[in-house]
N, C-alpha and C positions, 0 to 999 in steps of 0.2 A: 234122307231121314239124317244117313252117313256124313254125307254133305254139311245140314243144318250143325249137326254134331260138333264138326270138324271145326266149321268157321267159330261156333259157340268155344271150341276150348281155346281157338288165336285170340280172341277177343278178352276172355278171363285172364289170358298170359296178361296181356295188356292191363287189363281192369287189376293184378294183384300187384304190376308193378308199378304204377300210378301215384299213390298216395307216399311211396319213398322220393320217386323221380317230384314231384309237385314241393317236398319239404327240401330236398337239397338244390334243385334248378328254379324251383319259380318263389316261392316265399323269402328268399334271402335278399331280391332283388328289390329295389324301391315300387313305391306303388303305381308309378307311370309306366313301367318295366315290365311289370308283372303279365299283361294282358299278351304281349307279344314273346314272352317266355312261356305261355300258357299254350298260347297257338300252337309255336314248336313243338313243344314236349306231348302234346296230344296227335299231333300229325305225322311224329317220330311213332309213336306207341302203335297209331293206325297201321304204317307200313310193319310194324314189329308184328303185330297181326297177322299180315299177308305172309311175314317168312316163315311163322308158325306152320299155318293154314296148306301153302306152298308142298312143304316135303309129307305132311299128312294126309292130302291129297295126293302124292305120289305112292306112300306107302300102303294107304287103305283103299285108293279108288284107282290106282295105278294109272293115274294121271301124268301127264309129261311134265317134265321140268319144263319145256318148251311155252307149256299153253297156261304156264302159272304167271301169264304177262297178266289175264284176264283178272285172275285175282288180285295181282299186286295194280293195278289198273283199277279194280272196284274199290280196294281199302283205300286208296289216292284218293278218289271223290269223296267217299262216305268220308273220308278225317281231314277234307277241305271245310267239308260242312258241320262236321259237329266241332271242328277245333275252332273254327270263327265261332259258333257258338258259345262255347266252353270259352273262348277269352272276351269275348263280349259279355257273359255271368260273369266272369272273373274282373272285367274292369268297371261293372254294377255294383258289385259287393265293395271296392273301392271306392267308389264315389260315396256309395252311402256311409263307409267308414267315415271318410274324409268328413262329407257333413256332419256328420255327429261328434269326432274329436275337433272340427275345426281346423284340418290343416291348413298351416300357413306356408305354401311354398312358392319358391318365386317362378317369375314364369318360364318355362321351357325355353331352354339354351337351342336346340334342335326340334322344330316345329312340321311334326308328319299332318300335313294337311289332312284334312278331312274331304276333302273333293277326291284327293289323290288317292287314298284308302279306297272310299265308294266305287273310283273308277278303275283299280288295281280289281275288287272285287267282282264286280261288272264284267269283266272283262275275262276272267279268270272264270266266271259262271257261264259266259257265254260259249268259250274254248270249251269247256265243257260239255254243254248241254250240246254242241255242233260233235265233238266227237261221237258221243253215245248215241247220238240221230244215225251219223254215217256208218258208225261200227254194227248199228244192229239192223240197218237198212242195207247194208252188204252181206251181214250174216244172211238175213230173210231171201235176197236175192239168192244167195248161192241154195239156199233150202228149197225156194221155191220153184228153181230150177230144175228140184231133183225129183219133187214129188209127181204124182199124177196128174195129166192134163186134161181130165175131165171137167168138166163145169162145178160139177158139186165137189169135186176136191180140190180145185179153187177158188169156191166160193169160201169153203173150210178155211184154207188157208188165209184169203182177205181178212175173214173175220178173225182168226189169229193172229196176226200181224196187227190188225189194230186194236186188239187187248192187251197185245203187248206194249204197242206204244203207248197207248192211253195210260197204262199202269207206269210205265217211265216216267211219263210228261208230267203224273199227279205224283207222282215220289218227290220229282225235282221242283215241280212248282210249291210240292208241303217244305222241303227245304229251304227254298229260298222266301217262301211267305215266314218261316219262322224265324230265319235269320234278321229281314224287315222290321219283324216282331221286337225282336230282341235289339236292334239296333236302336228302333224307336223308343223303347224304355228307357234305354241310356242316354238319349238326345232330352226326353222328356225331364230325366232329372236334372242335366246339366242344366237347361234351358230355365227348367223354375226354380233352382235353387239360385241362379244368377238373376235372377228378376223379383226373386225375394228380396234380396240384396239390396238389387237398386231400390227397389219400393223404401225399403226401409232408409236408404241413405236420402232419399227422395223427401222422406218425412222428418230428417235431420238424427235419426236413430246412425251414430257411425258404430255403435258398437260390435259388431258381428265383419265378417269377412268372408269371401267367394272362397271355398276351398280349391286349391290347384291339384286336382285328380288324372289331367292327361296333356297329352303333350301336342294335343290339335287345338285351333282355334278355339274352342272353348276354356283350356288350360293358357293359352296365353292371352285370351280376353279377363278369366280372371285374375292372372298375376297383376293386368295393368290397373285393374279394378280397383286391388287390396293397394297399389300404390297410391293411386287417387283415394282412398279411404284413409290411409295413414298419412298424405298429404292437407287432407280436410283436418283431419284428427288435428295435425301440430297446426293448423290456420284458425283451429278453434282455440285450441289452447293461448294464440296469439293474442286473438280477438280478444278474450277472458282477460288475460292479460293488459291487454291496451284498454279494456274499459276500467279494471281496476286501477290502471295508474293514470286512466281519465277522469277519476273520480278521486282518488289522491291530489292528481296536479289540481283541481278545482278547488279543493279544502285549501292548498295553500293560498289560492286568491283570498283578498277581505270578503269575506261575508256581507258586508254592508260599510260602507265608509264612516267614518270618526266623525263625529260632532267637534265641530273646533269654531270659538268664539270669530263671529266676522265672517266664516267662509261657510259656503255649501259645495260639497263633493259628493262626486260619483265617477263610478270606473267599470269597465266590461274588458273580457276577455273572450274572443271567438276565435276558435281553431279550426284551422280545416281539417284535420285530423283528428284521431282522439283524445292526441297527445300535443302539444305544441313548443315553439320555445318563446313565445311572448309572456313578457309580466309585470302587473304593475301592483304598485302596495302604496300604503299612508302609514306616517312612524308620527309618534309624539316625539319630540326631538327630547333631550336634555336639557335645551334652554326654553322647552317651553313652547317653539315653535312646532310648525306642521311639514314634516317631509315627504313628500311625492316622488315616489320614481317608478319611471314607464322606461323597461327593456327588452332588447329583441335579440334574442339569440340568431348565430347564422342557418338558415335551411329552416327547415319546422320537421315535427315528428319526435319518436325518443330520443334520438341523441341531443337534440335541441331541448324538451324538457329535460333531460338529466342536467344540461347547461346550467338551465334556467332554476334549476332546486340546488345546484351547487353555489351560482350568485346569490341567491335568495338567503342561503345560510351563511354566506359571507356580510352578506347586507346586515343582516340582525345583530350580528356580530361587532360590525362594524359601528353600530348605530348605539351602542353601548357607550364607547369611546368618541363619541362623536366630537370634531372639534370644528367641521365647516365642508362642504360638500366636495372640495378638491381633496382634501384630506380621506373622507370617505370613500371618492373613490380611486382613488390611488392604494388607498387598502385592499378594496377589492377588487383591484388589477393586478395587482401583487399576487396574491393567493390566487386568482382566477388562470393568471399565465402559468404559472407553477400546472397546474392539473392541465390545462388543452395545446399547450405547446407542442402535445405530441401527436394532437388531432386534427389541427388546421382550423378550430374550429374560436370563434370569435361571439362578442357581445357588442350590442351599440345600448348605451342607456341614456337617460336622460334625467338628472335630479334634482329638485329643486327645494330650496328652503324658504317658507313663506311665512312672515314676521307682520302677522297684523296690526302689532303696537305702532311698530316705527313706518308700516305699509311700506315694506320692501321684499324685494325678491331677489333668490341669490339664487344661481346654478351653475351646474358645469354639464358640457353637450360631451360624451364622449362617442361622436361617431353619427346619433343619432338625428332624427327629423326635427327641425327647431319646433320651439313650442309655439303656439298664437297669443299672442293677447289682444282681445279686442275692447276699443274704448266706446262704449254705449252713446257717450256725448257725439261724438262725430264720426261713429263706424267705419273707424280706419283700425289694420289689423296692424300689428308692429313683430316681425319674428324675435323669439329668444335664441339668436344664432351663438354662434362664438364656436372657438377652432378645439379639437380633441380628439384621440385617438380613439379606437374602440376597443372594447376590453378584451383582454386576453392574447393581447400581441407582442407587447413591450412591457417587461417589469417593472419598470425604473421611471416610466414616461410621469411628467410632472402636468397634472393636469389645472388649468385655467381656471377661477374663478370669476364668475360676471351678473352684476346688479342690474336690478331696474328699482328707480325712487318712486315711489307714490301711483296711485291708481285712482281711477272716479269709481264711483260706489255702482255696482252693478258690470263690471268689467268681467269679461268670460278669459278663463287660460283654459285653452287646449292642451292637449298633449298626447301625441298619438303614434303607431307606429305604420312603419313605409307601408303594411298593407292596405291602411285604407286610398292612399293616393294610387298605389298600384293594381288597385282591383280594375279587372279588365270584364267588358262585357261580351256579349259574343261576336261582334265585329274583330274585336280586338282592340278598342280603343280603352284609353287611362281613365279611371274616375276622374286624379286629377286635383291638382291645389285649388284651383279657382273655385270648384265645385262645392269642396269642401269650407272654405271658407263664405263662400254663399249661402250655403246651410247652417253654419253656425250664425250668420249675420239676423238672419231671417227668424230663428229662434232665440235669440238672445235674449229675449226679455220674458223666456219660459224659465222654468227649474231646469238643474242642471240635468236629471234624470230626463227631462224632455227634450233637452237636445242631445243627449247619448241617444236615445228612442229615435231622434226627427235624423240625425246623422249615418245610423244603424239602418232604418230603413230606407234611405235612398240610396245608402249603398246597396243595398240589396235589391231594391227596383232596378237601379243601374245596370248590376251583373248578369239580373233575369237568368237564364236558362244554363249561363255559362258558371262553370266550377270553380268555387274559392280555391285560389291558387296559394294564399299566404293567409298566415294567423292576422287577425285583427283586433287590435287594443286601444282602446281612447281613455283619457281623462277627462273629465271637465269638473272644473273649480269655477263660481261665480265670487268674487272679491265684489263683499259689500263696506 
């Protein structure tokens, strides 16, 4: 009873100091460092309890100080298991708090591997059990050598040793099982939280992140998962912005071709990304002629779309003071070069002026693919070509205007971008000019919209499963 009271006094002393030490040593640390400090603090308090028990044993029970190693070793073993349990409890509380607060910490800079920690605990436990068993056996052997060697005495001694060993193993097993259960609860918390967030992500919900509460593999995975979620959020914003840009750009293209006496018109743009650099439009010119423009900004995507939008604005401005295809093209080129000179971007353009009264066609070719003019009488094609530099390179470049006089009723005027001829199939073969001419010629008796559909369908069929690598734009005009 005296020994029990003395041990109780030692641990009560440690418990009295524990709140103060916890406030000053554990709580000020970061949440990821608190479990480690909790373990150290509680282990030191158990050793402090031993330091209190040893002199009290000497004073009240006359136990020599040299025999205090047993008390010190016992408190060390008990402290090891108790400290691990309180450290796991502290980690569990921090995990719960982090989940409720959605703590968004970066991944741990220094990784404390779960495998290494588990191995150290298992190794320390094995050493402790070995030392206890060896110590008990050594003491029991000495004790057995001193007792009466009669069969009855030996039987009682054997039974006593067996009960002692059974009691020790039960206590150690209970301590180990308690640690396993405590550790499993922490793992379950971390695993469930990680999987719940990932399930949300798989459903498209990016509103929550994984709290980073430990310095082990779960903390590392949580940190990288959060980086992934941030990236997905950013990507989602970009996709939303691109969808909006796509909608805006599609609204910049003609919804329908205008009605013009003596002409049937249609046009379309098919972008390989959400946005593109191809552009087409129709204009009622001040002289009552019809203007047709097809343009192709270098590359494709957002940058090309912005250049296309800028060129369109310059085009609309130039149409109001229209004096001819060459002057209009020069006007656009002058301002576009000023804006694009620092970006090394350029744009090709083909501008047509169609005069149905005099049956003439005037055009400027600014580095663009030549237009095709199909004569329905003999089925021959004429290239509307000519010299001309792409827009956005030389601000004061002088463009030359070309003309064609007369056409047969039912002639087809086809203007497209290089994305048509350069479309590749799965083997890398290009669509080419011959297939384009063949398709236009075969459908020349149809309406412009049907000719356009025939070209797009053949282009799609030719490409097969290959990706569309460039924007495709085409304008079809039937001259009556």
